[in-house]
N, C-alpha and C positions, 0 to 999 in steps of 0.2 A: 783489708790484707786476712790470710790466714795466719794466725801468729805461731802458731803450731808448726808450720810449713817453716816459718822463719826459722824458728829456734831451732828446728833437724837441719836446717842448712849451716847454721852457724857452730853446731855441736865438734866437740875434737875430742876424738876416744881417747888420745894421748893425754889430755888433760883430765879428761874425767877421773881415772884414779886417783890424782892427785887432789883434787876437788872433794870427793867423796872420803879421802884421809882427813881431811880438816874438819868434817862432823861426823863423828861417831854414834854408829844407830840412826842415821838420816831416816825417815820415814818416807819419803819422797823419791820416786825417780832421778837420776843425776844424768844429763846429759854429756855436760863439760863444757861450759860455755864459759868464756873469759868476761870480765866484768865489764871493761869497757866496750865491748859487743852487745850486750843488755844494756848499757847504759845508750850507747847509738840509738839502739830499738826503742828504747823507751820515748828518747828525743823526739824520733819520728813519728810514734803514734801516736805521741801530746800535739804535733805539729799539725798532722792530719786530722785528728779528732776521732781515731781508729780507738781508742782504748776503751772507750763505757761497758760495752759487754764484756770484755774480758775481765773487768775489775768484778764484774757479777757473777763470773763463772768460777765460784768456791765451793768446794776446795780443789784446787789445781791439780793436776797428774806429776809435774815437774818440778824439782825443786829450782829449776831458772824460772819458770812461770813466777813463782813466789817473790824471786828476786827481782825479775822484773816489773811484778807488782809495786812492792817496794819503791823502785827507779821512778816509775809513773807517777807515784805519790810526789815523789821530791819534785818534778817538773811541774805538774799541774798547777794554772793561773786561775785559783779560786778562791774565796775567803777563807777566814781560818777555821770559822766554825764548820763550813763545810769539808775541809780537810779533816777535821776532828770527826767527824762523822762516818769519812772514808777510812781512818787510822780504827777506828772502834769498830768498824763492819770486818777489816782484814786481822786485826790482832789474834781473834781467837784463832784463827789459822796457821799462826805462825807458829813455828814447831823447834827452831834451832836459831843459835847465835847469829847465823851468817845474814840470816834475814833481817832479825830483829835490828841488828848495828848498822845496818846499812839503809832500812829504808825511811824516807824522808829525809834524806840528810841534804842541808842545804838549800832548804826548801825557804824562801823569803815570806811566803803564806803564814809556812808553820808555825816561824818566831815571830811573829810582827806583832802581836803583843805579848810578852813574856808574863804579865801577871795572870793572863788567861791560859797561857799554856802552863804557869806553875800549878794552876788550880787543877789541868787535866792529869800532869805526874802523880799530883795526888791521888787522884784516882785510879790511876795505874798500880800504882804501891799499893793502894790498900786494898788488893784482890790477894785471889788465893792463886791466880794464875804465874806460873813461871814466867814466862815471857811477857806479860802486863807488866810484871814487877821489872824485870831485867830492862825493858823500854823504858821505864820511869827513871830507873838509877842512870842508866845511858844519856838520858836528857837532862838530869841533874847536873851531871859530870859536862857535858858541852854546853850548857846554858846559863846556870845557875850558882856558877861559883864565883858571887859577885856578892859584895858588904851587905846590899839590901836583902840576901836570901839566905846566906850562909849558915845562921841559927836555926832557920827551918831546913834546910839541907841536912845540916847534924842531926835535928830530930827525926827527919823522915828515914835517915839511915840507920837509927837505931830502932827504930821502929819494926824495921824488917826483919821479922823471926823465923820466915821460912828458910831452914837448910837445906839448898839445894845448888848443888855443883855450880850452876850458870848463874844464879843469883849470887854466890859468892864472890865469883869471879868478878861481875860488875859493880860490887860494892869495893873489893879491891881494888880495884881501877880507878874508882871512884875517889878512894882514900889517898892514892897515890898523888895522883892528879891534884887533890887540893894540899896536900902537903906542900906544894911549888909555890904556893901564895897564903895559904894559910895554915902554916906551918903548926905555932905555938897551939891554935886549936884543934888539929888533928893526931896531934902528939899527946896531947892529953888522952883523947880517945885512946891510944894505944898505951900509955902507962897506965891507963884504969883499965885496962885489957875490955874495952867496952864490946867488942865483937868476938865471936867464936876463933879458935886457933886458927883456922885454916886463914881466915880472913884476915885475921892479926898478919899474920908471916907473910902471907900473899901479899899484903901493903907494903909492908917493910920492904920485901924482894922488888916489888915492880917500882920502888919510891928509890930504891938504889942503882935499879938498872936508869932511872931518868938520867938523862944530859940536864936538865933544869933544876937539880937541886944541888946544892952544894956539897963539896965533899967532908967539910965538917961535920955536916947536917947527917949525913949518910955514915958516918962512922958513929953517931949519937944513934940513929935509930937502930942500927947493928945491934948495940947493946939491949933492945927493947924487944928482940926475937922471942919468941915462948919455946924452951929446948924441949924436945921430945924427950919423955920419960924412957929410963932405959936407954 
């Protein structure tokens, strides 16, 4: 199968502008393909074992090729270690949140051994790469808001010192999600102003928008906002 030809068959010019608007400053060419179509193509490529050459063709030309790459990783039936290797090969080519946040989602192989995944997450967070770090934080939020890991999750979140918008947004998302089941622990971080002002206030905003946090707690969180000077 010629994957580029298949992608061009799926492109939608009317959707392209919307897709581009979601990712300001995107480096790759955007074709405008909806995610369900990309996921269906990824499943077909994995089923027919027609993906191996494509995974080696880095960097990709199109944004949708990167999304497709991430979806293929989600559907592969390989060992956890093999999948980690494939992720590590691809991560340096991830340049936007849309690819970062959707790759390897729902993969049973990826989460087969959570302790091993947690070790990898710590590796990704302890880099200088924006999307390695964001990928690590998204995985903390998705899989490690559990009693066994929560103290280390807090330590890892506090260890991130790179002040980048996409990292800050992922930390805010992590904090807001953690407030659902670990309210006291993460409220304490807000009381102590443990994060920069953007992360602090955005965490509160996202928590207030959540349907999973009680109204009385939302009112308490509102009192913790850092007011802008002037």
